[in-house]
C-alpha positions, 0 to 999 in steps of 0.5 A: 827490616833495613839490612845492616851495612855489614852483617854480624860476622864474628871470627869463628864461634863466639865465646862470651858472657854478660858482664856487669862492671858497674857491680865492681870497683875498677881495680877488679876490671883488669883482673876480670879481663885477664881471666877472660883471656885465659878462658877464651872469652872474645865477646862481652855483653855490657851496659845491659842494665846501665841506665841509672849509671849513665843517666844518673839524673834526668837528662844528665849523662855520664859515660866515663866509666862505660868509656873506660870499660869499653877501652879496656876490653878493646885493648884486650881484643875482646869484642863488645855486645853493647846493650842500650841500657833500657831494660829497667828504668832508673828510680828517678823516672818512676818517681817523676812519672809513676804512670809508666809502671805496668798494671796487672790484670787485677788492676794493681800497679807493679812498683819499682825495685825489680826489673822491667817496671815499665808499660810497653805502651807508655809514651813517656817511657818510650820517649825517655828510653829512646833519648838514652838510646840516641845518646848511647848510639851517637857515642859508640855507633862506630866504636871499633870494639862494638860488634853487635847492638843489644836492644834492651834485654829479654823483652817481655820477660816480666812486662809483656802483658800490661792492662793499664789505661795507656795499654787500653788506648793502644789496644783499641788502636791496634783493634781499629787497624785490624778490624776497621769496624766495630761490627767486624770486631763483634763478629770476630770475638763472638760478642753475641755470647753473654751480651758482650756486644760493643757499640763504641771502641772506647767500651773495649778494655784489655782482658782484665780480671773478671768474675767469670771466664773471659772472652777467648777472642779478646784474650787471643787478640790481646796476646797478639797486640801485646807481642806486636806492641813490644815488637814496635818498641824494639823497632823504635830502639833499632831504628834509632841505632840504625840511623846512627850506626852500621853495626848489626842489631838484635835482642835476646829472645826467650825461646823456652818452656816458661815464656809464651807471650811473644810470637817470635815468628813475627819478630824474627825478620827484624833481627840482624841475627837471631839470639836466644837465652836458654836455661835448663828447666828442671821442672820439666820431665826431660830438660835435655830434650827441651834444650834441643827443642829450643835450639832447633826453634831458635834456628828455625826463627832465623830460617836455618841461618846460624844464631847466637846463644846469648845467655845460658848458665854454667850451673844453677839458676836462682828462680826455680823452686829447686836450683840444681847445679850441673853435673860434671861435663854438663856445661860442655854437653849443653853448650855444644848441643846448641852449637850442633843445632846451629849456634855460632855463639855460646855466651853465659849469664854471667861472667863474675858471680854477683855478691849482692842483689837478686841474682847473687846465687845465680851461677857464673863463669867465674864463681864465688869459689874463684878459679880454684873450682870445677866450674872454672876448669870446665869453662876454660876447657870449653873455651879451648874447644870453642876456639878449635871449632872456628871452621864450623862457623857459618855452616848449617844444620841438615834436617829432613824432618819438620815440626810445626809450632805456633805461639798463637795455638799456645795462647788459644789453648791456654784460655780459661775454658778448655776440655782439660786444664791438665793438658797444655800445648807444650805437653803435646809439642814436647812429647812429639819432639821428645819422640823424634829426639829419642830416635836421633832425628834432627828436626827443623821447627817451622811456622804454620804455613811454612814451605815443607818441600825440603822435608820427608816427615812432618809432625803437627802436634796439637795445632789447635788454631790454624788458618785454612790456608795453613792447613792446606800447605800441610795437606797439599804436601801430603798429597804430593807424597809426604808423610805427616803425623797430626795429633789431637786437638789440631784443626779445632778453631780458626784464627778468630778462635771459631770452632770448625764445625763438622768434626774437630779435625776441621781443615785436616779432616778429609786428608786424615780420613777421620771425623772427631765427634767428641773429646773425652779427656781423662783425669791425670793418673788414669792410664789408657791402653790401646789395642796394640799394647801402647799406653796413653794418658790425659786424652781420648776421643770419640770419632769415626774413621771415614777413609782411614785405616785404624792402626790401634783403637782405645781398649778402655776408657771413655772412648773404648773401641774408638780409633786412637791411631789411624793412617790415611792414603791422601794423594801420593802420601800418608796422613797419620792421626794420633788421638791421645798422648802416648807414653814416651816409649810408645810414642817413640815406637810410633815415630820409628814406624813413621820414619821407616815409612818416610825413609828418614834416618838419623845423621849417623847410626850410633851403637850403645847408650841407646836414646841418650846420644844426640847426633846432628850434622852441620854442612858448610861450603867445604866440609860437613861436621858430625856432632855426637853428644853422649848424655849417658854414662856408657860409651857410644860407638859409630863409624866415621872418617875424617878429623875429630875437633874436640880431641884433635885426632884423625878418625879412620872408621871406628869412633868411641864417644865416652860416657858424658863426652862430645865428639865433633868430626869433620867428615871425609869420604872413606879411603 
C-alpha cells in the first residue's frame, strides 16, 4: 500500500451519512443542508451510485449537478466522502456488454435492475469503471471539500462469487500463480478422490453446481480467489485515485454476521483508514453482542487504530424478514458502542428517507415523518453528544483479552459435507465472544498467527482450519505463561483442507493434553448435561485426556463419560479445551473462571443491571475515557473520578448510569 500524502484527519469524531441528492430536486438540497447543520452532520458520502448520472451515455460526462452539490456542501462547512460512483453500472453498459453480468453457481446470468450487476473478473467492466474513476478523480482530486475517497460501495455484497467464463479464466490464472504446477494443485485438492484428477489447467472450472457434493479444496480456493479478485479491483480504483489525488482512500467493509465472502485480514493494509457498515441483525439471538463483536473486529482490522462506522441505521432496515424499529435511546446506545470500541466516525445510511426504490422503507436520519419525529430528535441529540466527544478522537481501546478469528475457517466449515449442518463457524465465535462480552471484558479480535504478547487471556473458538505455524503462535504463547481457551473443531485441517491425523485437535494436541478420536454431534433441541451441572447442545466428542486434568465430563449423550472441559499445564501457562457448545449462562461461568486464573478484569466494576452494561476504556496521549453503555432498564452504578462528557458534569466518586443511558467519563485520579 502506498501511504497517502496526508492521512485521514477529521476534526473530532465525524458525524455523517450517505446522501443521495440525485433522488431529489435541487430545491430540496438547501433544506437538506440546513437540517444537516442542525443535526451536527459534518461528513457526507455522495456519488455512491452516481454512474448513470455523471456518465449518462458511453464516454459522455456531465458533472454539473455533482459540482453544484459539492459546492453547496462546501459552503456549509460539510466535508465530503466522495464515492467513485462505480458500485452499479448504468443500463447502457449492460446493454452494450451483457458479458459483464455475473453468473450464479447454477450457470444462470443475473440481470440488471438491482445493484452490483457486474463480474469482478470482467475486463470490459473494469475498463469502463476505471475510466469513470479517472474522470472523477481528475475533477475532484484536490477539491477542498473532499476529505475521503470512497471506492465503489460494499464490494462483494451481492457479486463476490461469480462463476462465469471470465471468472473461470481468472481463477485458473490465480491457481497457476499459487501452485505453479498442475500436480501440486491435484495434491492440494486431493483430486485422487472421485477421479477428479486434472491433467490440463483448462479443465478446471469454478465450483459450479454439481449433482453431488463439490470438492472442498476447490471450494476453499475459489473463496480465496474471489476475495483476492475483488481486492485486485479495489487496488485498481485506488491506484487511479492515488495517481491524481493526495486524499486518503478507503471502502466500506461489511463486518457482519451475514457477509462471509471477503477475507478482510488480507484487505486491511490497503485501506488508508478502515471503514465498516453494520446493521443490527434481529435474526440473531443477541444482536447487541454481535454489534460489539463487529466493532471490535473492525478495530482489529486496523491494528487497533481508530476506524470509521461508514453506515448504520437509525431504525429498521428493509432486507430482513421482520424489520424492527429501534427502541427509544437505542440509536444513541448503538452509535456510542461503536465509538467506545474505537470508531472515530459515526455515519448513517441514509440522510433523507427515499420515497421510491428498493430502500424506501429503510430508516434515515430525516425520516418520512420529517423533523417532528422521535427519530429526528434522537439524531439531533446524538449529534450534540458526538460534538462534545471531539477530544476522544485518536485515542485507542485498551484490551488484554484476544479472540482469534479466521475467514478461512468460516469458509472451510461452511462446505457441503461436515459433521453437523446445524452448527456453523459463527455459532462458536459468537458464543465465545458473547460470554466474554457478558463478563464486561474488552476483547481485541486478531488474525491467526497474530502477535499475542499484549494479552493475558486468549480464546480460540472453532479454528477449524489452521496452519501449523499459526497454531504454534498460540501454543508458544501459552508456554510463556498465557491462559488460553481452545474450543472444539479447532485444529482439524491445514490450509489445504487436509485433516491432521492422530487426533482432531491436530497441532494443538500436545499443548491441550487431549486427543479427540471421534466427533459425536447431536440433533438440535437435544440437551447435553455435564458432570458439573452445565448444559450444552449440538456437539460432543469422544476423546482421551492424555496429560490434561478433566474439569467436567459429559454426563449423557453419545460421549457420556468422556471429557467435556479440560485444563492442561503447558510450560508456564494453561491450555483449556471445551468440547461442546455451552449454554450462555454456563459459558459465562467458564469465562469467569478463566478470567480469574488469567488475572483479567473489566475496565471498571459496575453494580446493578448485571450483564447488560458494556464498559470499555479508550486511552489517549493525555487522558483516558471510560464508556459505560447501559442496555438495561435499571440503573447501573460505578465509582469514577473526572468529567462526564455526555451530561457535561464533574464526577467525584459515585456515578449513576440510568437505564438505557450512556456515560463517558474523562478519567482523573481520585483526590
